[in-house]
C-alpha positions in Angstrom: 74.5 62.2 152.6 74.8 65.4 150.3 73.6 68.6 151.3 72.4 71.3 148.8 73.8 74.8 149.5 72.6 78.0 147.8 75.7 80.2 147.4 75.8 83.8 146.2 79.1 84.0 144.2 82.0 85.8 145.9 84.0 84.9 142.9 82.3 87.3 140.5 80.8 90.3 142.6 77.1 89.8 142.4 76.8 88.1 139.1 75.1 85.0 139.7 73.3 82.7 142.1 74.5 79.1 142.2 72.5 75.9 143.4 75.3 73.2 143.8 75.0 69.8 145.5 78.2 69.4 147.5 79.4 65.9 148.7 80.1 65.6 152.6 83.8 66.4 153.2 84.2 68.9 150.5 84.8 72.4 151.2 83.8 75.6 149.3 87.1 77.9 149.3 86.3 81.5 149.3 90.1 82.6 149.3 90.3 85.7 147.2 88.4 84.9 144.0 88.6 81.1 144.1 85.8 78.8 144.8 86.3 75.2 144.4 84.0 72.5 143.5 81.4 75.0 142.1 80.4 75.2 138.4 79.7 78.8 137.6 76.6 79.8 135.3 78.2 82.6 133.2 76.4 85.2 131.6 77.9 85.9 128.1 77.8 88.9 125.8 78.8 88.9 122.3 80.1 91.8 120.4 80.0 91.2 116.7 77.6 88.5 115.7 79.1 87.7 112.3 80.9 84.5 111.2 82.6 84.1 114.5 80.4 85.8 117.0 77.2 84.2 115.3 78.8 80.5 115.3 80.5 80.3 118.8 77.8 82.4 120.6 75.1 80.4 118.8 76.5 77.2 119.7 76.7 78.4 123.4 73.1 79.6 123.3 71.9 76.2 121.6 73.5 74.3 124.5 71.4 76.3 127.1 73.9 79.0 128.2 72.6 82.7 128.6 73.8 84.7 125.7 73.2 88.3 124.8 74.2 89.3 121.1 75.0 92.6 119.7 73.5 93.1 116.1 73.8 96.1 113.8 72.2 95.6 110.3 70.8 92.2 111.2 68.9 93.2 114.2 65.4 93.4 113.0 65.8 90.3 111.0 67.0 88.1 113.8 64.5 89.6 116.4 61.7 88.5 114.0 63.3 85.2 112.4 66.1 84.1 114.7 69.7 83.1 114.0 70.4 80.2 111.6 73.7 78.4 111.7 74.5 75.9 108.8 77.3 73.8 110.1 79.3 70.7 109.0 78.6 69.5 112.3 74.8 69.8 112.3 72.6 72.6 111.5 70.6 74.6 114.2 68.3 77.6 114.4 67.7 79.8 117.4 64.2 81.0 117.1 64.5 83.4 120.2 67.7 85.4 120.3 68.6 87.9 123.1 69.3 90.5 120.4 70.2 94.2 120.9 71.3 97.2 118.8 73.5 99.0 121.2 75.6 97.7 124.2 73.8 100.0 126.3 70.7 98.1 125.8 72.5 95.0 127.0 72.6 93.7 130.4 76.0 93.6 132.5 77.8 90.4 131.6 80.4 88.0 133.2 82.3 87.2 129.9 82.3 89.6 126.9 83.3 87.8 123.6 84.7 90.5 121.1 84.1 88.9 117.6 84.1 92.0 115.6 86.7 93.1 113.2 89.8 94.8 114.7 89.4 97.6 112.4 86.6 98.8 114.8 88.8 98.3 118.0 89.1 101.9 118.6 85.4 101.9 119.5 85.8 99.0 122.1 86.4 101.0 125.3 83.2 103.0 124.9 81.2 100.0 123.7 82.1 97.5 126.6 82.0 100.1 129.5 78.3 99.5 130.0 78.6 95.7 129.8 81.2 95.0 132.6 81.1 94.8 136.5 84.4 94.7 138.5 85.1 91.0 137.6 84.0 90.8 134.1 86.4 89.2 131.6 86.7 90.7 128.1 88.0 87.9 125.6 89.1 89.2 122.1 88.3 86.4 119.7 90.2 88.4 117.0 93.2 87.9 114.8 96.4 89.6 115.2 99.1 90.8 117.7 98.8 93.6 120.2 95.4 93.7 120.7 95.2 93.1 124.3 98.0 95.6 124.8 96.1 98.3 123.3 92.8 97.7 125.2 94.5 97.3 128.4 96.1 100.8 127.8 92.8 102.3 127.5 91.0 100.3 130.1 93.6 99.5 132.8 91.4 98.1 135.3 89.5 95.5 133.0 90.6 91.9 132.9 91.4 90.7 129.5 92.0 87.5 127.7 92.5 86.5 124.2 91.1 83.8 121.9 92.1 82.2 118.7 89.6 80.5 116.4 90.9 77.9 114.0 87.7 77.8 111.8 86.3 78.3 108.2 83.2 80.1 108.8 81.2 83.0 106.9 78.4 85.1 107.2 76.2 84.3 104.1 73.1 86.4 104.8 71.2 88.2 107.5 71.1 86.2 110.5 72.7 83.3 108.6 76.2 81.7 109.5 77.8 79.0 107.3 80.4 76.9 109.2 82.5 75.0 106.8 85.2 73.4 108.6 87.3 73.1 111.8 86.1 75.2 114.7 88.9 74.7 117.7 89.1 77.6 120.1 92.3 78.4 122.0 91.7 80.9 125.0 94.4 82.5 127.2 94.8 84.9 129.9 96.4 88.2 129.2 96.2 89.8 132.6 93.5 88.0 134.7 94.1 87.7 138.4 92.4 84.4 138.6 92.0 82.1 135.5 89.3 80.1 137.0 86.5 81.5 135.0 88.4 81.0 131.7 88.5 77.2 132.7 84.7 77.4 133.0 84.5 79.0 129.8 86.5 76.4 128.0 84.1 73.6 129.7 81.1 75.6 128.5 82.5 75.5 125.1 83.3 71.8 125.2 79.7 71.2 126.5 78.5 73.1 123.3 80.3 70.7 121.0 83.4 73.0 120.4 86.9 71.6 120.8 88.5 74.2 123.0 91.5 74.5 125.4 93.5 76.9 127.7 96.5 78.5 126.2 99.6 78.3 128.5 101.1 81.2 126.8 98.9 83.8 124.9 101.7 85.3 122.9 102.6 81.9 121.6 99.2 81.2 120.6 98.9 84.6 118.7 102.0 84.1 116.8 101.2 80.6 115.9 97.8 81.7 114.6 99.7 84.4 112.5 101.7 81.5 110.7 98.6 80.7 108.7 96.9 84.1 108.9 99.5 86.4 107.2 100.2 84.3 104.1 96.6 83.2 103.3 94.7 86.5 104.1 96.9 88.7 102.2 97.6 86.3 99.2 94.0 85.6 98.5 93.5 89.4 98.3 96.4 90.3 96.1 95.9 87.3 93.8 92.1 87.4 93.9 91.9 83.7 94.8 91.1 81.0 97.3 93.2 78.7 99.5 92.7 75.7 97.4 94.0 77.6 94.3 96.9 78.8 96.3 97.8 75.3 97.3 97.4 73.8 93.7 100.0 76.1 92.3 103.6 75.3 93.0 104.9 79.0 93.0 102.3 80.1 95.5 102.3 77.1 97.7 106.2 77.7 97.9 105.7 81.4 98.5 103.2 80.6 101.5 105.8 78.3 103.0 108.3 81.0 102.6 106.1 83.5 104.5 105.4 80.9 107.2 108.9 80.4 107.8 109.5 84.0 108.1 106.6 84.5 110.5 108.2 81.7 112.8 111.7 83.1 112.5 110.3 86.6 113.8 108.5 84.7 116.5 111.5 83.0 117.4 113.5 86.3 117.6 110.6 87.7 119.9 111.3 84.7 122.3 108.5 82.4 120.9 109.5 78.8 120.4 107.6 78.1 117.3 109.2 75.2 115.4 109.8 75.2 111.6 107.9 72.1 111.1 104.8 73.9 112.0 104.8 75.5 108.6 104.4 72.2 107.0 101.6 71.3 109.4 99.8 74.3 108.4 100.3 73.6 104.7 99.0 70.1 105.3 95.9 71.4 106.9 95.3 73.9 104.3 95.6 71.4 101.5 92.7 69.2 103.2 90.7 72.3 103.7 87.7 72.8 101.7 88.1 75.7 99.2 88.1 78.8 101.4 88.1 82.6 101.0 89.7 84.0 104.4 87.9 86.8 106.3 90.2 89.4 104.8 89.2 88.3 101.3 85.6 88.5 102.1 86.1 91.9 103.5 87.8 93.1 100.3 85.3 91.7 98.3 82.5 93.4 100.2 84.5 96.7 100.3 85.1 96.6 103.8 88.3 97.9 105.6 90.9 95.1 105.9 92.6 94.1 109.1 96.1 95.0 108.0 97.1 96.7 111.1 96.9 94.0 113.8 97.7 91.1 111.3 100.7 92.6 109.5 101.9 95.8 110.8 102.1 94.9 114.4 104.1 91.6 113.7 106.3 93.4 111.5 107.1 96.1 113.9 107.6 93.8 116.8 109.8 91.4 115.0 111.9 94.6 113.7 112.2 95.8 117.4 113.6 92.2 118.3 116.3 92.6 115.2 114.3 90.6 112.5 113.2 91.6 109.3 110.1 89.9 107.7 110.9 91.1 104.3 108.3 89.0 102.3 105.6 89.8 105.0 106.5 93.5 104.6 106.2 93.4 100.9 102.8 91.9 101.1 101.8 94.4 103.8 102.6 97.1 101.4 100.7 95.7 98.6 97.7 95.4 100.9 98.1 99.0 102.2 98.2 100.0 98.4 95.0 98.0 97.6 93.3 99.5 100.7 94.3 103.1 99.8 92.6 102.8 96.3 89.8 100.6 97.3 87.1 103.2 96.8 88.6 104.6 93.6 86.2 102.8 91.2 
């Protein structure tokens, strides 16, 4: 015999009511924050519904999860016409979207996916205060190093995780996302007391058709992503090109490898055991990738601020403190800073 119990979650204070059929002999364990044998129904909030937030949040919503999206310029369009996602894995459209113009209008959420550009992270504390309850988790699906440290310093009582998206995705119009390739998500805890909710987030993404996994070491995952982000984001801006053209040219391909190895050696000095062979793995992936303009190139082309601080400056400073100088990466950073300083000259 099985019995159905209606359980008010003690895992997340007052967030969700669960209905779960529990086989005889199984026990629900309310030890601190852990509940075993119980699938959580998570209420998601998405801050930044662009190339990442629109795709990943859209996939969750399309799979039946409750997702609330923050929009800015696209709000009226999406409210009337919905969210369109064109994907290599199958197109879909959300005709009804939980869309909001400010976070104050959004309900309190269990998991907040931060998908906006890091250039706006100074606004995050004020934006998320109205979204969180005592057990909410903020997942920073952003590129770079040191993001979680900065948010934790401003909101010391908030539980934070980080996420790395290995994806080629662009926003191509109002309420319109184009997913070109890949899509894997790696999510890891920064300061969570209990990672059970992250395990459920991974399950929810997997159920939505997203390859996802838990990171055993978030710092490792962030440095690993920088091995690709550092050469290709900056080089496509400085050389005004795309990834395929960088790979087709012997000189730029060699330069990309050299910068990748520099990042790997910087990570090694910081105690991150990345292997040099990972550079060739990333080169092979990029060669097979469809022609792509990374997010920094798209930001530059659209006259938006570039994410230089977290993707370049922080890793350079972190490696320097550990006694390693990333000379080629530092040169690229300075070129980007010059371009950024004169971005509005014309």
